[in-house]
C-alpha positions as CSV (number, residue, x, y, z in Angstrom):
1,M,-173.9,36.9,-117.5
2,E,-170.2,37.0,-118.2
3,K,-168.1,40.0,-117.3
4,Q,-168.0,42.9,-119.8
5,E,-165.0,45.2,-119.6
6,F,-164.4,48.6,-121.1
7,G,-161.6,51.1,-120.7
8,L,-159.6,54.2,-121.6
9,L,-156.2,54.0,-123.3
10,G,-153.9,56.9,-122.7
11,K,-150.9,58.3,-121.0
12,N,-150.9,60.0,-117.5
13,I,-154.7,59.8,-117.3
14,S,-155.2,61.4,-113.9
15,Y,-158.7,62.8,-114.6
16,S,-161.1,61.2,-117.0
17,F,-164.6,62.1,-118.1
18,S,-165.1,58.7,-119.7
19,K,-164.6,56.6,-116.6
20,K,-167.1,58.6,-114.6
21,Y,-169.5,58.8,-117.5
22,F,-169.6,55.1,-118.2
23,E,-169.6,54.0,-114.6
24,E,-172.7,56.2,-114.0
25,K,-174.3,54.7,-117.2
26,F,-173.7,51.2,-115.9
27,K,-175.4,52.2,-112.6
28,K,-178.4,53.7,-114.3
29,L,-178.8,50.6,-116.5
30,F,-178.3,48.2,-113.6
31,L,-175.3,46.6,-115.4
32,K,-173.6,45.0,-112.4
33,N,-171.2,42.9,-114.5
34,H,-169.7,45.9,-116.4
35,S,-166.5,47.7,-115.5
36,Y,-164.5,50.6,-116.9
37,N,-160.8,50.8,-116.3
38,F,-157.7,52.9,-117.1
39,F,-155.1,51.5,-119.5
40,D,-152.4,54.0,-118.7
41,I,-149.3,53.1,-120.6
42,S,-146.0,54.9,-121.2
43,E,-145.6,53.7,-124.8
44,I,-148.0,52.1,-127.3
45,E,-146.1,48.8,-127.4
46,N,-147.4,48.1,-123.9
47,V,-151.0,47.9,-125.2
48,T,-150.9,44.3,-126.3
49,P,-151.9,42.6,-123.0
50,F,-155.0,44.8,-122.8
51,L,-156.0,44.0,-126.4
52,E,-155.8,40.3,-125.6
53,N,-158.2,40.4,-122.7
54,P,-161.2,38.2,-123.8
55,N,-163.6,40.2,-121.7
56,L,-162.8,43.5,-123.3
57,I,-165.8,44.9,-125.3
58,G,-164.9,48.5,-126.0
59,M,-162.1,50.9,-125.5
60,N,-161.8,54.7,-125.7
61,V,-158.5,56.1,-126.9
62,T,-157.1,59.5,-125.9
63,I,-153.8,61.6,-126.2
64,P,-151.2,60.5,-127.4
65,Y,-152.4,57.2,-128.9
66,K,-155.2,58.2,-131.4
67,Q,-152.9,57.6,-134.3
68,A,-150.4,55.2,-132.7
69,I,-153.1,52.6,-132.0
70,I,-154.0,52.1,-135.7
71,P,-151.3,49.4,-136.6
72,F,-152.6,47.3,-133.7
73,L,-156.2,47.1,-135.1
74,D,-157.8,44.7,-137.7
75,G,-159.8,47.4,-139.5
76,L,-161.1,51.0,-139.5
77,S,-164.5,52.5,-140.1
78,D,-164.7,54.8,-143.1
79,E,-164.6,57.9,-140.9
80,A,-161.5,56.7,-138.9
81,Q,-159.8,55.8,-142.2
82,Q,-160.4,59.3,-143.7
83,I,-159.6,61.1,-140.5
84,G,-156.5,59.1,-139.8
85,A,-157.2,58.9,-136.0
86,V,-159.1,56.5,-133.7
87,N,-160.7,57.4,-130.4
88,C,-162.9,54.3,-130.0
89,V,-162.2,50.6,-130.5
90,S,-164.8,47.8,-130.7
91,F,-164.0,44.2,-130.1
92,Q,-166.4,42.1,-132.1
93,N,-166.2,38.5,-133.4
94,G,-162.5,38.4,-132.6
95,K,-161.8,41.6,-134.6
96,K,-160.5,44.9,-133.3
97,I,-162.2,47.7,-135.3
98,G,-161.2,51.4,-134.8
99,Y,-163.8,54.3,-135.1
100,N,-163.7,58.0,-134.7
101,T,-166.6,59.4,-132.6
102,D,-164.8,62.7,-132.1
103,A,-166.1,63.8,-135.6
104,F,-169.7,62.9,-134.5
105,G,-169.3,64.9,-131.2
106,F,-167.7,67.9,-132.9
107,E,-170.3,68.1,-135.6
108,K,-173.1,68.3,-132.9
109,T,-171.1,71.0,-131.1
110,L,-170.4,73.0,-134.2
111,L,-174.1,73.1,-135.2
112,I,-175.3,74.4,-131.8
113,N,-174.2,78.0,-132.6
114,K,-173.1,78.0,-136.2
115,K,-174.5,80.8,-138.4
116,D,-174.6,81.2,-142.1
117,Y,-171.7,83.7,-142.0
118,H,-169.4,81.1,-140.3
119,K,-167.7,80.3,-143.6
120,K,-164.1,80.3,-142.6
121,A,-162.4,78.7,-139.7
122,L,-159.0,78.6,-137.9
123,I,-158.0,75.3,-136.2
124,L,-155.5,75.8,-133.4
125,G,-153.4,72.7,-133.1
126,D,-152.7,69.7,-135.3
127,G,-153.2,66.6,-133.2
128,G,-155.8,63.7,-133.4
129,A,-158.7,65.9,-132.5
130,A,-157.8,68.5,-135.1
131,K,-158.0,65.8,-137.7
132,A,-161.7,65.1,-136.8
133,V,-162.4,68.8,-136.8
134,R,-161.0,69.2,-140.3
135,Y,-163.1,66.2,-141.5
136,I,-166.3,67.9,-140.3
137,L,-165.4,71.4,-141.6
138,N,-164.8,69.8,-145.0
139,K,-168.2,68.0,-144.8
140,H,-169.9,71.4,-144.2
141,N,-167.8,73.2,-146.9
142,I,-166.2,75.5,-144.4
143,E,-162.8,76.9,-145.5
144,H,-160.1,76.3,-142.8
145,Q,-156.5,76.9,-142.0
146,T,-154.4,75.1,-139.3
147,I,-152.3,77.1,-136.9
148,S,-149.6,75.1,-135.1
149,R,-145.9,75.3,-134.3
150,K,-145.0,73.5,-137.5
151,S,-147.6,74.9,-140.0
152,E,-147.1,77.8,-142.4
153,I,-149.0,80.1,-140.1
154,T,-147.8,79.7,-136.5
155,F,-149.0,81.2,-133.2
156,E,-146.2,83.7,-133.6
157,N,-147.1,85.1,-137.1
158,L,-150.9,84.7,-137.0
159,S,-152.3,88.1,-138.1
160,E,-155.3,90.1,-136.8
161,D,-156.6,90.3,-140.3
162,L,-156.8,86.5,-140.7
163,V,-158.6,86.2,-137.3
164,K,-161.1,89.0,-138.4
165,D,-161.8,87.1,-141.6
166,S,-162.2,83.7,-139.9
167,L,-165.3,83.9,-137.7
168,L,-165.0,80.3,-136.5
169,I,-162.1,79.5,-134.1
170,I,-161.5,75.9,-132.8
171,Q,-158.9,75.5,-130.1
172,T,-157.8,71.8,-130.1
173,T,-154.5,72.0,-128.2
174,P,-154.4,70.8,-124.5
175,V,-153.0,74.2,-123.4
176,G,-155.2,75.5,-120.5
177,T,-156.3,72.1,-119.3
178,F,-156.6,71.6,-115.5
179,P,-154.4,72.1,-113.5
180,N,-152.7,74.7,-115.8
181,V,-155.9,76.8,-116.0
182,D,-154.2,80.2,-116.5
183,D,-152.3,79.0,-119.7
184,F,-153.5,79.8,-123.2
185,V,-152.0,79.7,-126.7
186,Q,-150.6,83.0,-128.1
187,F,-153.4,84.6,-130.0
188,P,-154.5,88.1,-131.2
189,F,-157.6,88.4,-129.1
190,D,-158.2,92.0,-130.1
191,A,-159.3,90.8,-133.5
192,I,-162.2,88.8,-132.0
193,T,-165.7,90.2,-132.5
194,D,-169.3,89.4,-131.5
195,K,-169.6,87.6,-134.8
196,H,-167.0,85.0,-133.8
197,Y,-167.9,81.5,-132.6
198,V,-165.0,80.1,-130.5
199,I,-165.0,76.5,-129.5
200,D,-162.4,75.1,-127.1
201,L,-162.3,71.3,-127.0
202,I,-161.1,71.3,-123.4
203,Y,-163.8,70.6,-120.8
204,N,-161.9,70.9,-117.5
205,P,-162.0,73.7,-116.6
206,S,-165.4,74.5,-118.0
207,E,-164.2,77.9,-119.1
208,T,-160.6,78.0,-120.2
209,A,-158.5,81.2,-120.2
210,F,-158.8,81.1,-124.0
211,L,-162.6,81.1,-123.9
212,K,-162.7,83.8,-121.2
213,K,-160.5,86.1,-123.3
214,S,-162.7,85.4,-126.4
215,A,-165.9,86.0,-124.4
216,E,-164.6,89.4,-123.2
217,K,-164.4,90.5,-126.8
218,G,-168.1,89.5,-127.4
219,A,-167.6,86.1,-129.0
220,T,-170.1,83.2,-128.6
221,T,-168.1,80.5,-126.8
222,L,-168.5,76.8,-126.1
223,N,-166.3,74.2,-124.3
224,G,-165.7,70.6,-125.2
225,F,-168.2,69.0,-122.7
226,Y,-171.1,68.5,-125.1
227,M,-168.7,67.0,-127.7
228,L,-167.4,64.6,-125.1
229,E,-170.9,63.5,-124.1
230,Q,-172.0,63.0,-127.7
231,Q,-168.9,61.0,-128.7
232,A,-169.3,58.9,-125.6
233,E,-172.9,58.1,-126.5
234,R,-171.9,57.3,-130.0
235,A,-169.2,54.9,-128.6
236,W,-171.8,53.2,-126.5
237,E,-174.0,52.6,-129.5
238,I,-171.1,51.2,-131.5
239,W,-170.1,48.8,-128.6
240,N,-173.7,47.6,-128.3
241,S,-174.4,47.3,-132.1
C-alpha cells in the first residue's frame, strides 16, 4: 500500500498534541505506512511545497495560519466558510478542501457542563479559535461579547458587573500556555461565582493559572484537552471519508 502522509502546519511548533495523538492512532490501527510530520514555517508563503506533496492526505492547521491558509485552498466546508478559519485540510481527488473541526470539538466541550442559566458568554481573545467559539454560541442562542486588546471592551476596562452577568467564560488566547504557566490575562476574578462555567482552550498545562483562579472562586472549569481530542477524531473521519 502506498505511503500516506499527514501533518501539522504552524509556526514554532515545539509541542504538539496532534503528532502524538495520530502516531498512537496509527500504531493502534497497525497502519505502518502512515506518518505524521511537522510543517513548521516562518511565513505562509512557504507552505506551497507541502501542499504539492502527492502523498499528503490530511493536514491540521494551528496558530497563526488558520486564516492565512484559506487563499491556498480550492474550497471550504460550510462551517469553515461561515467561521472564516480552517484547522483541517483534506486532499481528495486533486482538491484541497478546508474544514473547521474546532467548532465540533468546542460544542462537545460546551455541552459537558452547560446549564440552562448559561445564557450569556464572554469570549476572551479574538483569533481563529474564538471564531469557532462564536459560531457555536450563535448556534445555541447564547449571547456573547468578545474581550480583546482591540475590541470595545478590553481586558483593561472589563467590569465586574459584566462578568457577574456572563456565566460562561471562554478563554481562547494562548496566554498561560507551557512554558509560561504562571501567566494569565487581566481579569476581575472576584466577580466569578459558583454558577460560572469557565473553559480555557489551553491543554498544556492541564490547569492554567486562569482556571486555577476561577476554580478558587467556585467556578466549574474545563481545559481544552477534550476539545482537542474531539476535533482530532473529526479530522480523522474527514480524511477517511
